[in-house]
C-alpha positions as CSV (number, residue, x, y, z in Angstrom):
1,M,0.0,0.0,0.0
2,T,1.2,3.5,-0.6
3,P,1.0,6.6,1.6
4,P,-1.5,9.5,0.9
5,A,0.0,12.0,-1.5
6,A,1.8,14.9,0.3
7,G,-0.6,17.4,1.4
8,S,-3.6,15.1,1.2
9,A,-5.8,14.6,4.2
10,R,-7.3,11.4,5.5
11,S,-10.3,12.1,7.8
12,T,-11.7,9.7,10.3
13,T,-15.2,9.4,11.3
14,R,-14.3,9.2,15.0
15,P,-11.3,10.8,16.6
16,G,-8.6,8.4,17.3
17,R,-10.0,5.7,15.0
18,G,-9.4,4.8,11.4
19,S,-6.1,4.1,9.7
20,A,-3.9,5.7,7.1
21,S,-1.5,3.8,4.8
22,A,2.2,4.3,4.4
23,A,4.5,3.3,1.7
24,S,7.1,0.5,2.2
25,T,9.8,2.8,0.8
26,P,8.7,6.4,1.6
27,S,10.8,9.5,1.3
28,T,11.3,12.5,3.6
29,P,10.2,15.9,2.4
30,T,13.9,16.3,1.2
31,G,13.6,13.3,-1.0
32,K,16.0,11.2,1.1
33,P,15.1,7.6,2.1
34,A,13.1,7.7,5.4
35,G,14.4,6.1,8.5
36,K,15.2,7.1,12.0
37,A,15.6,10.8,11.8
38,A,18.3,12.7,13.6
39,K,17.2,15.4,16.0
40,G,15.9,18.3,14.1
41,A,16.0,16.3,10.8
42,G,14.4,18.1,7.9
43,R,15.4,21.6,8.9
44,P,18.9,22.1,7.4
45,E,17.8,20.8,4.0
46,E,14.7,23.0,3.6
47,S,14.4,26.8,3.3
48,R,12.4,28.8,5.9
49,L,9.6,29.2,3.5
50,A,9.5,25.4,2.8
51,L,9.4,24.8,6.5
52,V,6.5,27.2,7.1
53,R,4.6,25.6,4.2
54,R,5.2,22.1,5.5
55,A,4.2,23.0,9.0
56,R,1.0,24.6,7.9
57,R,0.2,21.6,5.6
58,I,0.7,19.2,8.6
59,N,-1.6,21.4,10.6
60,R,-4.3,21.3,7.9
61,I,-4.1,17.5,7.6
62,L,-4.4,17.1,11.3
63,A,-7.4,19.5,11.3
64,E,-9.1,17.1,8.8
65,T,-8.0,14.0,10.7
66,Y,-9.2,15.3,14.1
67,P,-12.0,17.8,13.4
68,D,-13.3,17.5,17.0
69,A,-10.0,18.1,18.7
70,H,-10.5,19.9,21.9
71,C,-9.4,20.2,25.5
72,E,-10.3,16.9,27.1
73,L,-10.6,18.3,30.6
74,D,-14.2,18.8,31.8
75,F,-15.0,22.4,32.8
76,T,-17.8,25.0,32.7
77,D,-15.8,28.2,33.3
78,A,-12.3,29.6,33.5
79,F,-11.9,28.8,37.2
80,Q,-12.8,25.2,36.8
81,L,-10.4,24.8,33.8
82,L,-7.7,26.5,35.8
83,V,-8.1,24.1,38.7
84,A,-8.4,21.1,36.4
85,T,-5.3,22.0,34.4
86,I,-3.2,22.3,37.6
87,L,-4.5,19.0,38.8
88,S,-3.7,17.3,35.4
89,A,0.1,17.4,36.1
90,Q,1.6,13.9,36.1
91,T,-1.8,12.2,35.7
92,T,-4.5,11.6,33.0
93,D,-7.4,13.9,32.0
94,K,-9.6,10.9,32.7
95,R,-8.5,10.8,36.3
96,V,-8.9,14.5,36.7
97,N,-12.4,14.4,35.3
98,L,-13.3,11.7,37.9
99,V,-12.4,13.9,40.8
100,T,-13.4,17.5,39.8
101,P,-17.2,17.0,40.0
102,A,-17.0,16.5,43.7
103,L,-14.4,19.2,44.1
104,F,-16.4,21.8,42.2
105,A,-19.7,20.8,43.9
106,K,-18.1,21.5,47.4
107,Y,-16.0,24.5,46.3
108,P,-17.8,26.2,43.3
109,T,-15.9,29.5,43.6
110,A,-12.4,30.7,44.2
111,A,-13.5,32.1,47.6
112,D,-14.9,28.7,48.6
113,L,-11.7,26.9,47.7
114,A,-9.5,29.5,49.3
115,A,-11.3,29.0,52.6
116,A,-11.3,25.2,52.5
117,N,-9.8,22.8,54.9
118,P,-6.7,21.5,53.1
119,E,-7.2,18.0,54.4
120,D,-10.7,17.9,52.9
121,V,-9.3,19.0,49.5
122,E,-6.5,16.5,49.7
123,S,-9.0,13.7,50.3
124,I,-11.0,14.6,47.2
125,I,-8.0,14.9,44.8
126,Q,-5.8,12.2,46.3
127,S,-6.1,9.8,43.4
128,T,-4.5,12.4,41.0
129,G,-1.1,12.0,42.7
130,F,1.1,14.6,44.4
131,F,-2.1,15.6,46.1
132,R,-0.5,17.6,48.9
133,A,1.5,19.8,46.5
134,K,-1.5,20.1,44.2
135,T,-3.8,21.1,47.2
136,K,-1.3,23.8,48.1
137,S,-1.2,25.1,44.5
138,I,-4.9,25.2,43.8
139,M,-5.7,26.7,47.2
140,G,-2.9,29.3,46.9
141,M,-4.2,30.1,43.4
142,A,-7.7,30.6,44.7
143,Q,-6.5,32.8,47.5
144,A,-4.5,34.9,45.0
145,L,-7.6,35.3,42.8
146,V,-9.6,36.5,45.8
147,E,-7.0,38.9,47.0
148,R,-5.9,40.3,43.6
149,Y,-8.7,39.8,41.1
150,S,-12.0,39.7,43.2
151,G,-12.2,36.0,42.8
152,E,-12.2,36.1,38.9
153,V,-9.7,34.5,36.6
154,P,-7.7,37.1,34.7
155,G,-7.7,36.9,30.9
156,K,-4.1,38.0,30.4
157,L,-1.0,35.8,30.3
158,K,1.1,38.2,32.3
159,D,-1.4,38.0,35.2
160,L,-2.1,34.3,35.0
161,V,1.6,33.3,35.3
162,T,1.8,35.2,38.7
163,L,-0.7,32.8,40.3
164,P,0.6,29.9,42.4
165,G,0.9,26.7,40.4
166,V,0.4,28.5,37.0
167,G,3.0,28.4,34.3
168,R,2.9,29.4,30.7
169,K,1.5,25.9,29.6
170,T,-1.4,26.2,32.1
171,A,-2.0,29.8,31.3
172,N,-2.2,29.1,27.6
173,V,-4.7,26.2,28.2
174,V,-7.0,28.6,30.0
175,L,-6.5,31.5,27.6
176,G,-7.2,29.4,24.5
177,N,-10.1,27.3,25.8
178,A,-11.9,29.6,28.3
179,F,-11.2,33.1,26.8
180,G,-10.7,32.4,23.1
181,V,-7.2,34.0,23.2
182,P,-4.8,32.2,21.0
183,G,-2.1,30.3,22.9
184,I,0.3,27.4,22.4
185,T,0.2,24.6,24.9
186,V,3.6,23.0,25.1
187,D,3.0,19.8,27.0
188,T,5.1,16.6,26.6
189,H,3.1,15.5,23.5
190,F,3.5,18.9,21.8
191,Q,7.3,18.9,22.6
192,R,7.7,15.4,21.1
193,L,5.8,16.0,17.9
194,S,7.2,19.5,17.2
195,R,10.7,18.0,17.3
196,R,9.7,15.0,15.2
197,F,8.1,17.2,12.6
198,G,11.3,19.2,12.5
199,W,9.6,22.3,13.5
200,T,12.1,23.0,16.3
201,T,15.3,21.5,17.8
202,E,14.7,23.2,21.2
203,T,14.0,21.4,24.4
204,D,13.0,24.5,26.4
205,P,9.2,24.9,26.4
206,V,9.2,28.6,26.1
207,K,11.6,28.5,23.1
208,I,9.5,25.7,21.5
209,E,6.4,27.9,22.0
210,H,8.0,30.9,20.2
211,E,9.6,28.8,17.3
212,V,6.4,27.0,16.5
213,G,4.4,30.2,17.0
214,A,6.4,31.7,14.2
215,L,5.5,28.9,11.8
216,I,1.7,28.7,12.4
217,E,-0.8,31.5,12.0
218,K,-1.7,33.0,15.4
219,R,-5.4,32.3,15.0
220,E,-4.6,28.6,14.7
221,W,-2.4,28.3,17.9
222,T,-5.0,26.9,20.3
223,D,-6.5,24.4,17.8
224,M,-3.2,23.4,16.5
225,S,-2.0,22.7,20.1
226,Q,-5.0,20.4,20.6
227,R,-4.4,18.6,17.3
228,L,-0.8,17.8,18.2
229,I,-1.9,16.6,21.6
230,W,-4.6,14.4,20.2
231,H,-2.1,13.1,17.6
232,G,0.5,12.4,20.2
233,R,-2.0,10.5,22.4
234,R,-3.6,8.5,19.5
235,R,-0.8,7.8,17.0
236,C,2.6,9.5,17.5
237,H,3.4,7.8,20.8
238,A,6.7,8.3,22.7
239,R,7.5,4.7,22.1
240,R,6.6,3.0,18.9
241,P,4.7,5.7,17.1
242,A,2.2,4.4,14.5
243,C,4.1,5.6,11.5
244,G,2.4,3.3,9.1
245,A,-1.0,4.6,10.1
246,C,-0.1,8.3,10.1
247,P,-1.9,10.8,7.9
248,V,1.2,13.1,7.8
249,A,3.7,10.4,7.1
250,P,4.8,11.9,3.7
251,L,5.6,15.2,5.4
252,C,7.3,13.9,8.5
253,P,11.2,13.7,8.5
254,S,11.0,11.2,11.5
255,F,8.9,8.6,9.6
256,G,10.4,5.2,10.5
257,E,10.8,5.7,14.2
258,G,7.9,3.3,14.6
259,P,6.5,0.5,12.5
260,T,5.9,1.5,8.9
261,D,3.7,-1.4,7.9
262,A,0.1,-0.3,7.9
263,K,-1.3,-3.4,9.5
264,T,1.2,-3.4,12.3
265,A,0.9,0.3,12.8
266,S,-2.9,0.3,12.9
267,K,-2.8,-1.9,16.0
268,L,-0.9,0.9,17.9
269,V,-3.6,3.5,17.2
270,R,-5.5,4.3,20.4
271,S,-9.2,4.8,20.6
272,A,-10.6,8.0,22.0
273,A,-11.3,6.3,25.4
274,E,-7.7,4.9,25.4
275,A,-6.2,8.3,24.6
276,L,-8.1,10.0,27.4
277,D,-6.4,7.6,29.8
278,T,-3.0,8.6,28.5
279,Q,-0.7,11.2,30.2
Protein backbone atom coordinates (compact mmCIF):
# COMPACT_ATOMS: atom_id res chain seq x y z
CA MET A 1 0.00 0.00 0.00
CA THR A 2 1.16 3.55 -0.61
CA PRO A 3 0.98 6.64 1.60
CA PRO A 4 -1.44 9.46 0.90
CA ALA A 5 0.02 12.01 -1.47
CA ALA A 6 1.85 14.83 0.25
CA GLY A 7 -0.62 17.43 1.38
CA SER A 8 -3.65 15.13 1.17
CA ALA A 9 -5.79 14.56 4.23
CA ARG A 10 -7.30 11.39 5.53
CA SER A 11 -10.29 12.07 7.73
CA THR A 12 -11.62 9.72 10.34
CA THR A 13 -15.25 9.35 11.33
CA ARG A 14 -14.32 9.16 14.98
CA PRO A 15 -11.33 10.84 16.63
CA GLY A 16 -8.57 8.37 17.30
CA ARG A 17 -9.97 5.68 14.99
CA GLY A 18 -9.38 4.74 11.41
CA SER A 19 -6.09 4.13 9.66
CA ALA A 20 -3.86 5.68 7.06
CA SER A 21 -1.53 3.79 4.78
CA ALA A 22 2.20 4.34 4.45
CA ALA A 23 4.55 3.27 1.69
CA SER A 24 7.10 0.56 2.21
CA THR A 25 9.83 2.83 0.83
CA PRO A 26 8.68 6.38 1.64
CA SER A 27 10.80 9.47 1.33
CA THR A 28 11.27 12.45 3.61
CA PRO A 29 10.27 15.94 2.42
CA THR A 30 13.86 16.33 1.18
CA GLY A 31 13.64 13.25 -1.03
CA LYS A 32 16.04 11.18 1.05
CA PRO A 33 15.08 7.65 2.13
CA ALA A 34 13.13 7.68 5.37
CA GLY A 35 14.45 6.09 8.49
CA LYS A 36 15.17 7.10 12.05
CA ALA A 37 15.57 10.81 11.82
CA ALA A 38 18.25 12.71 13.63
CA LYS A 39 17.17 15.41 16.05
CA GLY A 40 15.89 18.33 14.04
CA ALA A 41 15.98 16.34 10.79
CA GLY A 42 14.44 18.12 7.85
CA ARG A 43 15.35 21.65 8.87
CA PRO A 44 18.87 22.12 7.44
CA GLU A 45 17.78 20.81 4.01
CA GLU A 46 14.73 23.04 3.57
CA SER A 47 14.35 26.77 3.29
CA ARG A 48 12.46 28.81 5.86
CA LEU A 49 9.59 29.21 3.42
CA ALA A 50 9.46 25.46 2.78
CA LEU A 51 9.44 24.79 6.53
CA VAL A 52 6.54 27.19 7.08
CA ARG A 53 4.58 25.64 4.21
CA ARG A 54 5.22 22.10 5.45
CA ALA A 55 4.23 23.01 9.03
CA ARG A 56 0.98 24.55 7.85
CA ARG A 57 0.20 21.58 5.60
CA ILE A 58 0.69 19.24 8.55
CA ASN A 59 -1.63 21.42 10.63
CA ARG A 60 -4.28 21.34 7.90
CA ILE A 61 -4.10 17.55 7.57
CA LEU A 62 -4.37 17.10 11.33
CA ALA A 63 -7.38 19.45 11.31
CA GLU A 64 -9.12 17.11 8.86
CA THR A 65 -7.99 14.02 10.75
CA TYR A 66 -9.17 15.33 14.13
CA PRO A 67 -12.02 17.75 13.37
CA ASP A 68 -13.30 17.49 16.95
CA ALA A 69 -9.96 18.06 18.69
CA HIS A 70 -10.54 19.94 21.93
CA CYS A 71 -9.36 20.19 25.53
CA GLU A 72 -10.35 16.89 27.14
CA LEU A 73 -10.63 18.27 30.66
CA ASP A 74 -14.22 18.81 31.78
CA PHE A 75 -15.04 22.39 32.81
CA THR A 76 -17.80 25.00 32.67
CA ASP A 77 -15.82 28.19 33.29
CA ALA A 78 -12.31 29.58 33.48
CA PHE A 79 -11.94 28.86 37.20
CA GLN A 80 -12.80 25.19 36.76
CA LEU A 81 -10.44 24.85 33.81
CA LEU A 82 -7.64 26.51 35.76
CA VAL A 83 -8.08 24.12 38.68
CA ALA A 84 -8.40 21.08 36.41
CA THR A 85 -5.29 21.98 34.44
CA ILE A 86 -3.21 22.33 37.60
CA LEU A 87 -4.50 18.94 38.78
CA SER A 88 -3.66 17.32 35.42
CA ALA A 89 0.09 17.42 36.06
CA GLN A 90 1.56 13.89 36.14
CA THR A 91 -1.81 12.23 35.70
CA THR A 92 -4.45 11.65 33.01
CA ASP A 93 -7.35 13.86 31.98
CA LYS A 94 -9.62 10.89 32.71
CA ARG A 95 -8.46 10.79 36.33
CA VAL A 96 -8.90 14.55 36.73
CA ASN A 97 -12.40 14.37 35.26
CA LEU A 98 -13.31 11.74 37.86
CA VAL A 99 -12.41 13.94 40.85
CA THR A 100 -13.38 17.46 39.74
CA PRO A 101 -17.19 17.03 39.93
CA ALA A 102 -17.00 16.46 43.69
CA LEU A 103 -14.39 19.18 44.11
CA PHE A 104 -16.40 21.81 42.24
CA ALA A 105 -19.65 20.80 43.92
CA LYS A 106 -18.09 21.47 47.33
CA TYR A 107 -16.01 24.50 46.27
CA PRO A 108 -17.76 26.20 43.34
CA THR A 109 -15.90 29.51 43.60
CA ALA A 110 -12.37 30.74 44.25
CA ALA A 111 -13.50 32.11 47.60
CA ASP A 112 -14.89 28.71 48.61
CA LEU A 113 -11.69 26.92 47.68
CA ALA A 114 -9.50 29.55 49.33
CA ALA A 115 -11.35 29.03 52.63
CA ALA A 116 -11.34 25.22 52.46
CA ASN A 117 -9.78 22.82 54.93
CA PRO A 118 -6.65 21.53 53.14
CA GLU A 119 -7.22 18.00 54.43
CA ASP A 120 -10.69 17.94 52.89
CA VAL A 121 -9.31 19.04 49.53
CA GLU A 122 -6.53 16.46 49.74
CA SER A 123 -9.03 13.67 50.33
CA ILE A 124 -10.95 14.62 47.19
CA ILE A 125 -7.99 14.93 44.82
CA GLN A 126 -5.76 12.23 46.34
CA SER A 127 -6.09 9.86 43.39
CA THR A 128 -4.52 12.42 41.02
CA GLY A 129 -1.13 11.99 42.71
CA PHE A 130 1.07 14.57 44.43
CA PHE A 131 -2.12 15.61 46.17
CA ARG A 132 -0.51 17.63 48.95
CA ALA A 133 1.47 19.79 46.53
CA LYS A 134 -1.55 20.14 44.25
CA THR A 135 -3.76 21.13 47.18
CA LYS A 136 -1.28 23.82 48.11
CA SER A 137 -1.20 25.04 44.50
CA ILE A 138 -4.93 25.22 43.85
CA MET A 139 -5.70 26.75 47.24
CA GLY A 140 -2.88 29.26 46.84
CA MET A 141 -4.15 30.08 43.36
CA ALA A 142 -7.69 30.56 44.70
CA GLN A 143 -6.47 32.82 47.50
CA ALA A 144 -4.52 34.93 45.00
CA LEU A 145 -7.62 35.25 42.81
CA VAL A 146 -9.65 36.49 45.78
CA GLU A 147 -6.97 38.91 46.96
CA ARG A 148 -5.91 40.31 43.57
CA TYR A 149 -8.74 39.78 41.11
CA SER A 150 -11.97 39.75 43.16
CA GLY A 151 -12.19 35.99 42.75
CA GLU A 152 -12.20 36.12 38.94
CA VAL A 153 -9.67 34.46 36.64
CA PRO A 154 -7.73 37.13 34.72
CA GLY A 155 -7.70 36.91 30.94
CA LYS A 156 -4.08 37.94 30.36
CA LEU A 157 -0.97 35.76 30.28
CA LYS A 158 1.10 38.20 32.33
CA ASP A 159 -1.44 38.01 35.16
CA LEU A 160 -2.10 34.27 35.03
CA VAL A 161 1.56 33.29 35.36
CA THR A 162 1.81 35.19 38.66
CA LEU A 163 -0.67 32.80 40.29
CA PRO A 164 0.63 29.88 42.40
CA GLY A 165 0.91 26.68 40.36
CA VAL A 166 0.36 28.44 37.03
CA GLY A 167 3.05 28.44 34.34
CA ARG A 168 2.85 29.36 30.66
CA LYS A 169 1.46 25.97 29.64
CA THR A 170 -1.42 26.16 32.11
CA ALA A 171 -2.02 29.81 31.30
CA ASN A 172 -2.23 29.11 27.57
CA VAL A 173 -4.68 26.26 28.15
CA VAL A 174 -6.98 28.64 30.02
CA LEU A 175 -6.54 31.54 27.62
CA GLY A 176 -7.20 29.44 24.55
CA ASN A 177 -10.07 27.31 25.82
CA ALA A 178 -11.86 29.60 28.26
CA PHE A 179 -11.19 33.07 26.83
CA GLY A 180 -10.67 32.42 23.13
CA VAL A 181 -7.21 34.02 23.22
CA PRO A 182 -4.77 32.16 20.93
CA GLY A 183 -2.13 30.27 22.88
CA ILE A 184 0.27 27.36 22.36
CA THR A 185 0.15 24.56 24.93
CA VAL A 186 3.62 23.01 25.10
CA ASP A 187 2.99 19.78 26.99
CA THR A 188 5.05 16.59 26.61
CA HIS A 189 3.13 15.51 23.49
CA PHE A 190 3.54 18.88 21.83
CA GLN A 191 7.26 18.91 22.58
CA ARG A 192 7.75 15.43 21.13
CA LEU A 193 5.77 16.04 17.95
CA SER A 194 7.14 19.50 17.19
CA ARG A 195 10.66 18.04 17.28
CA ARG A 196 9.71 14.96 15.25
CA PHE A 197 8.13 17.19 12.63
CA GLY A 198 11.35 19.19 12.44
CA TRP A 199 9.58 22.36 13.51
CA THR A 200 12.14 22.96 16.26
CA THR A 201 15.25 21.45 17.81
CA GLU A 202 14.70 23.20 21.13
CA THR A 203 13.97 21.42 24.41
CA ASP A 204 12.99 24.49 26.44
CA PRO A 205 9.17 24.85 26.39
CA VAL A 206 9.22 28.64 26.06
CA LYS A 207 11.63 28.49 23.10
CA ILE A 208 9.50 25.77 21.49
CA GLU A 209 6.42 27.93 21.95
CA HIS A 210 8.06 30.87 20.21
CA GLU A 211 9.58 28.84 17.36
CA VAL A 212 6.37 26.99 16.53
CA GLY A 213 4.35 30.17 16.95
CA ALA A 214 6.43 31.74 14.19
CA LEU A 215 5.48 28.91 11.80
CA ILE A 216 1.73 28.70 12.36
CA GLU A 217 -0.84 31.47 12.00
CA LYS A 218 -1.70 32.97 15.40
CA ARG A 219 -5.41 32.29 14.98
CA GLU A 220 -4.54 28.58 14.73
CA TRP A 221 -2.40 28.32 17.86
CA THR A 222 -5.02 26.91 20.24
CA ASP A 223 -6.55 24.44 17.79
CA MET A 224 -3.14 23.40 16.48
CA SER A 225 -2.04 22.66 20.05
CA GLN A 226 -5.05 20.41 20.60
CA ARG A 227 -4.42 18.61 17.31
CA LEU A 228 -0.83 17.83 18.19
CA ILE A 229 -1.87 16.62 21.65
CA TRP A 230 -4.57 14.41 20.14
CA HIS A 231 -2.16 13.04 17.53
CA GLY A 232 0.45 12.39 20.23
CA ARG A 233 -2.03 10.49 22.37
CA ARG A 234 -3.56 8.52 19.54
CA ARG A 235 -0.79 7.82 17.02
CA CYS A 236 2.57 9.55 17.51
CA HIS A 237 3.44 7.82 20.80
CA ALA A 238 6.68 8.35 22.68
CA ARG A 239 7.49 4.69 22.13
CA ARG A 240 6.61 2.97 18.87
CA PRO A 241 4.70 5.69 17.05
CA ALA A 242 2.18 4.36 14.55
CA CYS A 243 4.10 5.64 11.52
CA GLY A 244 2.38 3.31 9.06
CA ALA A 245 -1.04 4.63 10.12
CA CYS A 246 -0.11 8.31 10.16
CA PRO A 247 -1.88 10.80 7.87
CA VAL A 248 1.15 13.13 7.79
CA ALA A 249 3.73 10.41 7.07
CA PRO A 250 4.83 11.90 3.71
CA LEU A 251 5.58 15.22 5.41
CA CYS A 252 7.34 13.88 8.51
CA PRO A 253 11.16 13.68 8.55
CA SER A 254 10.95 11.23 11.46
CA PHE A 255 8.96 8.62 9.55
CA GLY A 256 10.36 5.23 10.48
CA GLU A 257 10.78 5.73 14.22
CA GLY A 258 7.85 3.35 14.58
CA PRO A 259 6.45 0.48 12.48
CA THR A 260 5.88 1.54 8.87
CA ASP A 261 3.72 -1.43 7.93
CA ALA A 262 0.09 -0.28 7.89
CA LYS A 263 -1.29 -3.44 9.49
CA THR A 264 1.23 -3.41 12.32
CA ALA A 265 0.92 0.33 12.87
CA SER A 266 -2.88 0.30 12.93
CA LYS A 267 -2.75 -1.91 16.03
CA LEU A 268 -0.92 0.89 17.84
CA VAL A 269 -3.61 3.50 17.16
CA ARG A 270 -5.48 4.30 20.37
CA SER A 271 -9.21 4.85 20.58
CA ALA A 272 -10.63 8.06 22.02
CA ALA A 273 -11.23 6.34 25.37
CA GLU A 274 -7.72 4.92 25.46
CA ALA A 275 -6.22 8.30 24.56
CA LEU A 276 -8.10 10.01 27.39
CA ASP A 277 -6.40 7.64 29.80
CA THR A 278 -2.95 8.62 28.52
CA GLN A 279 -0.75 11.20 30.24
